[in-house]
C-alpha atoms as a printed R data frame, in Angstrom:
   type eleno elety resid chain resno      x       y       z
1  ATOM     1    CA   MET     A     1 -2.064 -22.816  15.583
2  ATOM     2    CA   ARG     A     2 -4.823 -20.618  14.884
3  ATOM     3    CA   ARG     A     3 -5.295 -18.878  11.431
4  ATOM     4    CA   ASN     A     4 -5.678 -15.358  10.794
5  ATOM     5    CA   ARG     A     5 -9.235 -14.701   9.571
6  ATOM     6    CA   ASN     A     6 -8.022 -11.601   7.500
7  ATOM     7    CA   VAL     A     7 -5.638 -12.809   5.318
8  ATOM     8    CA   ASN     A     8 -7.451 -12.442   2.090
9  ATOM     9    CA   VAL     A     9 -8.517  -8.833   2.970
10 ATOM    10    CA   ILE     A    10 -4.616  -8.243   4.087
11 ATOM    11    CA   ILE     A    11 -3.708  -9.889   0.728
12 ATOM    12    CA   LEU     A    12 -5.928  -7.694  -1.391
13 ATOM    13    CA   LEU     A    13 -5.003  -4.586   0.387
14 ATOM    14    CA   LEU     A    14 -1.227  -5.418  -0.259
15 ATOM    15    CA   ILE     A    15 -1.931  -5.894  -3.943
16 ATOM    16    CA   CYS     A    16 -4.035  -2.695  -4.330
17 ATOM    17    CA   LEU     A    17 -0.967  -1.151  -2.545
18 ATOM    18    CA   LEU     A    18  1.574  -2.584  -4.815
19 ATOM    19    CA   ILE     A    19 -0.363  -1.577  -7.710
20 ATOM    20    CA   MET     A    20 -0.852   1.845  -6.430
21 ATOM    21    CA   LEU     A    21  3.121   2.335  -5.768
22 ATOM    22    CA   ILE     A    22  3.902   0.860  -9.349
23 ATOM    23    CA   VAL     A    23  1.282   3.275 -11.196
24 ATOM    24    CA   ASN     A    24  2.465   6.266  -8.940
25 ATOM    25    CA   VAL     A    25  5.989   5.689  -9.977
26 ATOM    26    CA   LEU     A    26  5.406   5.226 -13.457
27 ATOM    27    CA   ILE     A    27  3.653   8.535 -13.405
28 ATOM    28    CA   HIS     A    28  5.804  10.713 -11.612
29 ATOM    29    CA   VAL     A    29  9.449   9.340 -12.526
30 ATOM    30    CA   ARG     A    30 11.383  12.095 -14.503
31 ATOM    31    CA   VAL     A    31 14.109  11.552 -17.136
32 ATOM    32    CA   TYR     A    32 16.696  11.773 -14.131
33 ATOM    33    CA   ILE     A    33 15.241   9.063 -11.852
34 ATOM    34    CA   VAL     A    34 13.604  11.517  -9.462
35 ATOM    35    CA   TYR     A    35 10.447  10.507  -7.415
36 ATOM    36    CA   SER     A    36  8.438  13.325  -7.034
37 ATOM    37    CA   SER     A    37  5.020  13.207  -5.783
38 ATOM    38    CA   GLY     A    38  2.369  14.700  -3.697
39 ATOM    39    CA   ILE     A    39  1.160  14.339  -0.398
40 ATOM    40    CA   GLY     A    40 -1.819  12.914  -0.904
41 ATOM    41    CA   PRO     A    41 -0.611   9.528  -2.253
42 ATOM    42    CA   ILE     A    42  1.438   9.405   0.592
43 ATOM    43    CA   PHE     A    43 -1.149   9.646   3.286
44 ATOM    44    CA   MET     A    44 -3.411   6.904   1.087
45 ATOM    45    CA   ILE     A    45 -0.171   4.516   1.274
46 ATOM    46    CA   GLY     A    46 -0.020   5.158   4.904
47 ATOM    47    CA   PHE     A    47 -3.470   4.472   5.349
48 ATOM    48    CA   ILE     A    48 -3.400   1.141   3.678
49 ATOM    49    CA   ILE     A    49 -0.186  -0.209   5.678
50 ATOM    50    CA   PHE     A    50 -1.869   1.326   8.761
51 ATOM    51    CA   LEU     A    51 -5.470  -1.125   7.802
52 ATOM    52    CA   ILE     A    52 -3.028  -4.149   6.796
53 ATOM    53    CA   ALA     A    53 -1.478  -3.554  10.328
54 ATOM    54    CA   LEU     A    54 -4.756  -3.285  12.281
55 ATOM    55    CA   LEU     A    55 -6.185  -6.243  10.364
56 ATOM    56    CA   TYR     A    56 -3.224  -8.437  11.009
57 ATOM    57    CA   LEU     A    57 -3.083  -7.634  14.798
58 ATOM    58    CA   LYS     A    58 -6.652  -7.740  15.097
59 ATOM    59    CA   GLY     A    59 -7.217 -11.011  13.797
């Protein structure tokens, strides 16, 4: 079985995504545990997920 060459990049992107989600939640969580966020972080999260999928399928 051939190993994916982009595993290191995928792991780095997953770590960045996790850190970004944690920071975003910590900043925007209200007293009533309501998650409020703008559209910018949602596009950024979607872009990182797209890059992970692209690198996984390409590699």
